[in-house]
C-alpha positions as CSV (number, residue, x, y, z in Angstrom):
1,X,-25.9,36.5,-15.2
2,X,-27.6,38.5,-12.0
3,X,-30.7,39.0,-13.8
4,X,-31.1,35.7,-14.5
5,X,-31.1,34.0,-11.3
6,X,-34.5,35.5,-10.1
7,X,-35.9,33.1,-13.1
8,X,-33.8,29.9,-12.0
9,X,-35.1,30.4,-8.3
10,X,-38.8,30.3,-9.7
11,X,-38.1,27.2,-11.9
12,X,-35.9,25.4,-9.0
13,X,-39.0,26.3,-6.0
14,X,-41.2,24.8,-8.8
15,X,-39.4,22.0,-9.3
16,X,-39.0,21.2,-5.3
17,X,-43.5,22.1,-4.8
18,X,-43.5,19.5,-7.5
19,X,-41.9,16.6,-6.0
20,X,-43.1,17.7,-2.4
21,X,-46.5,17.3,-4.4
22,X,-45.6,13.8,-5.7
23,X,-44.2,12.4,-2.7
24,X,-47.1,13.2,-0.8
25,X,-49.7,11.5,-3.6
26,X,-47.0,8.1,-3.5
27,X,-46.2,8.2,0.0
28,X,-48.7,5.3,1.0
29,X,-48.0,3.3,-1.8
30,X,-45.5,1.6,0.2
31,X,-43.4,1.2,-3.5
32,X,-42.8,2.0,-6.9
33,X,-45.4,2.8,-9.5
34,X,-45.2,2.0,-13.3
35,X,-45.0,5.0,-15.6
36,X,-45.7,3.2,-18.3
37,X,-44.4,1.7,-21.2
38,X,-41.1,3.4,-22.3
39,X,-40.8,4.5,-26.3
40,X,-38.8,2.1,-28.2
41,X,-35.1,3.5,-29.1
42,X,-34.5,4.5,-32.9
43,X,-31.3,5.0,-34.6
44,X,-30.6,7.6,-36.9
45,X,-31.5,6.7,-40.4
46,X,-28.3,7.9,-42.6
47,X,-30.0,8.7,-46.3
48,X,-28.3,8.9,-49.5
49,X,-25.1,6.9,-48.1
50,X,-23.6,6.9,-51.5
51,X,-23.8,11.0,-51.9
52,X,-20.8,12.4,-52.8
53,X,-19.5,15.0,-50.1
54,X,-19.5,18.8,-51.1
55,X,-16.1,19.8,-51.5
56,X,-17.2,23.5,-50.3
57,X,-19.5,25.5,-48.0
58,X,-22.6,26.4,-49.8
59,X,-22.5,29.9,-48.0
60,X,-19.6,32.0,-48.2
61,X,-19.6,32.8,-43.9
62,X,-16.5,34.7,-42.8
63,X,-14.3,32.6,-40.7
64,X,-12.2,35.0,-39.1
65,X,-10.7,37.5,-40.9
66,X,-8.4,40.3,-39.5
67,X,-6.9,43.1,-41.4
68,X,-4.3,46.0,-40.1
69,X,-5.9,49.3,-39.8
70,X,-3.8,52.1,-41.7
71,X,-3.0,55.5,-40.6
72,X,-4.2,54.8,-37.1
73,X,-1.9,55.0,-34.0
74,X,-2.9,53.4,-30.5
75,X,-1.5,55.9,-27.6
76,X,0.0,53.8,-24.8
77,X,-2.1,50.6,-26.5
78,X,-5.0,52.2,-24.9
79,X,-7.9,51.2,-27.3
80,X,-10.3,53.7,-25.6
81,X,-8.4,56.9,-26.7
82,X,-8.7,55.9,-30.4
83,X,-11.1,58.1,-32.2
84,X,-13.8,56.4,-33.5
85,X,-14.9,58.9,-36.1
86,X,-11.2,58.1,-37.2
87,X,-11.6,54.3,-37.6
88,X,-14.8,54.7,-39.4
89,X,-13.1,57.3,-41.9
90,X,-9.7,54.6,-42.3
91,X,-12.0,52.0,-43.4
92,X,-13.7,54.9,-45.8
93,X,-10.2,55.9,-47.2
94,X,-9.4,51.8,-48.0
95,X,-12.3,50.7,-49.4
96,X,-13.3,53.0,-52.4
97,X,-15.2,50.9,-54.4
98,X,-17.8,50.4,-51.4
99,X,-17.6,53.5,-49.9
100,X,-16.8,55.6,-53.3
101,X,-19.3,57.9,-55.2
102,X,-21.0,55.5,-57.3
103,X,-20.3,52.5,-54.2
104,X,-22.5,51.0,-52.5
105,X,-22.0,52.7,-49.2
106,X,-21.8,56.3,-50.6
107,X,-24.0,58.0,-48.4
108,X,-22.2,56.4,-45.5
109,X,-19.0,58.6,-46.6
110,X,-21.0,61.2,-47.4
111,X,-22.3,61.5,-44.1
112,X,-19.1,60.6,-41.8
113,X,-18.4,64.4,-42.9
114,X,-20.7,65.7,-40.6
115,X,-19.4,63.8,-37.4
116,X,-17.7,65.6,-34.7
117,X,-14.9,64.5,-33.0
118,X,-15.3,60.7,-30.5
119,X,-18.7,60.9,-32.8
120,X,-22.2,62.7,-32.6
121,X,-24.0,65.1,-34.8
122,X,-27.6,64.8,-36.2
123,X,-26.5,63.3,-39.7
124,X,-23.5,61.0,-38.4
125,X,-24.0,57.7,-38.9
126,X,-21.6,56.4,-36.2
127,X,-23.5,54.6,-33.6
128,X,-22.2,54.9,-29.7
129,X,-19.1,53.0,-29.2
130,X,-18.9,49.8,-26.6
131,X,-16.1,49.1,-24.9
132,X,-15.5,45.2,-23.3
133,X,-12.7,42.7,-22.9
134,X,-13.9,40.2,-25.8
135,X,-10.6,38.2,-26.2
136,X,-10.1,37.3,-22.1
137,X,-6.8,39.3,-21.8
138,X,-7.8,41.6,-19.2
139,X,-8.0,44.6,-22.5
140,X,-11.1,46.1,-23.8
141,X,-11.8,45.5,-27.5
142,X,-13.4,48.2,-29.1
143,X,-17.3,47.4,-30.6
144,X,-18.3,50.2,-33.1
145,X,-21.7,50.0,-35.4
146,X,-22.3,52.8,-38.1
147,X,-25.2,52.7,-40.9
148,X,-24.5,51.7,-43.8
149,X,-26.6,54.2,-45.9
150,X,-28.2,54.3,-48.7
151,X,-29.1,50.8,-47.6
152,X,-30.8,49.5,-44.4
153,X,-27.9,47.9,-43.3
154,X,-25.3,48.0,-40.5
155,X,-21.8,47.6,-39.9
156,X,-20.3,46.0,-37.1
157,X,-17.0,46.1,-36.1
158,X,-15.0,44.7,-33.1
159,X,-11.0,45.7,-33.0
160,X,-8.4,44.8,-30.3
161,X,-4.6,46.0,-30.3
162,X,-1.8,43.3,-31.2
163,X,1.5,44.5,-31.4
164,X,0.6,48.2,-30.7
165,X,-1.6,48.4,-34.0
166,X,-5.2,48.6,-34.0
167,X,-6.4,45.1,-35.3
168,X,-10.0,44.8,-36.8
169,X,-11.0,41.3,-35.7
170,X,-14.8,41.2,-36.9
171,X,-16.4,42.4,-40.1
172,X,-20.1,41.9,-40.7
173,X,-22.5,44.2,-42.5
174,X,-26.4,42.8,-42.3
175,X,-29.9,44.3,-41.5
176,X,-30.0,44.5,-37.9
177,X,-32.5,44.5,-35.3
178,X,-30.2,44.2,-32.4
179,X,-26.3,43.7,-31.6
180,X,-25.4,42.1,-27.8
181,X,-22.4,41.6,-26.0
182,X,-22.6,38.4,-23.9
183,X,-19.4,37.5,-22.1
184,X,-17.1,37.5,-24.8
185,X,-19.2,36.7,-27.5
186,X,-21.1,39.3,-30.1
187,X,-24.9,38.1,-31.0
188,X,-26.2,40.0,-34.5
189,X,-30.2,39.9,-34.4
190,X,-31.1,40.6,-38.0
191,X,-35.2,40.0,-39.3
192,X,-36.0,37.1,-41.0
193,X,-38.5,36.7,-44.4
194,X,-41.2,35.4,-42.1
195,X,-42.8,37.1,-39.6
196,X,-42.7,36.5,-36.0
197,X,-39.0,34.8,-36.6
198,X,-35.5,36.1,-36.6
199,X,-32.0,35.1,-37.1
200,X,-29.2,35.4,-34.2
201,X,-25.7,35.3,-35.5
202,X,-22.8,34.6,-32.4
203,X,-19.5,35.4,-33.2
204,X,-16.9,34.4,-30.3
205,X,-13.5,35.0,-29.5
206,X,-10.7,32.0,-31.1
207,X,-7.7,32.8,-29.2
208,X,-5.5,30.6,-32.1
209,X,-6.8,32.6,-35.1
210,X,-7.0,35.9,-33.1
211,X,-10.2,37.2,-34.3
212,X,-13.8,36.7,-34.0
213,X,-15.1,33.7,-35.9
214,X,-18.5,33.0,-36.8
215,X,-19.9,30.0,-34.2
216,X,-23.6,30.0,-34.2
217,X,-26.5,31.1,-36.5
218,X,-30.4,30.4,-35.4
219,X,-33.5,30.8,-37.0
220,X,-35.9,31.4,-33.7
221,X,-39.5,32.6,-33.2
222,X,-39.8,35.4,-31.4
223,X,-43.9,36.1,-31.5
224,X,-46.9,35.5,-33.1
225,X,-47.1,36.5,-37.0
226,X,-47.7,35.4,-40.7
227,X,-45.8,35.7,-43.5
228,X,-44.0,34.2,-46.2
229,X,-40.1,33.0,-46.3
230,X,-37.7,35.0,-48.3
231,X,-34.6,33.3,-49.2
232,X,-31.9,35.3,-47.6
233,X,-29.6,37.0,-50.9
234,X,-25.9,35.6,-51.4
235,X,-23.9,38.0,-50.1
236,X,-20.8,39.2,-52.1
237,X,-17.2,38.5,-50.6
238,X,-17.0,41.4,-48.7
239,X,-20.0,41.2,-46.7
240,X,-18.7,39.1,-44.2
241,X,-21.5,37.2,-42.5
242,X,-24.2,37.1,-44.4
């Protein structure tokens, strides 16, 4: 990425300067200098070799589910001509357990009634849509985000067009700090239970599964802070990534 080039240039310049100083310092010695004793290589120690391997994963990560969005047409196979508001309303209509009057996200269903065509409105939970080629086929995919009221979670969805139908290829609900599109990946940043840390989950396109699949989950330090670790709750089967 062009934005990273200045940093890389600075690192390269620093390395060149370091080499120059090193060369100047040892150029008159007429030979090589020892750097001291090298540490002894230690092979990995395999713990509990008789432990029975687990037969199923402990955390039910969504490994790449897809579904056709019913009731939505794609004029000319152009995903930019699809109304994002209609897409979210189609999900709400298809999932009354989550979005119905007694559902966990009933507030989203109520607020979606106030969204204007294409999005917008003071109480509309739909965020700005983004378009980018995430599959490598030369056509844009649609990335949507919308708040899941009354919780503090946000839904992240990615859609593509396949066989003239709108296909959902990423379904992730989480408490979110931010979302990034990096190349052909979607990176979801979420708060951690320890102050100064965050989770970063990366989703990448899998051409065989024809879906955005979970590829990396990181626990990263972002700054100074103190706190205690809170174990994240086990997600439900419909929760997507976590």
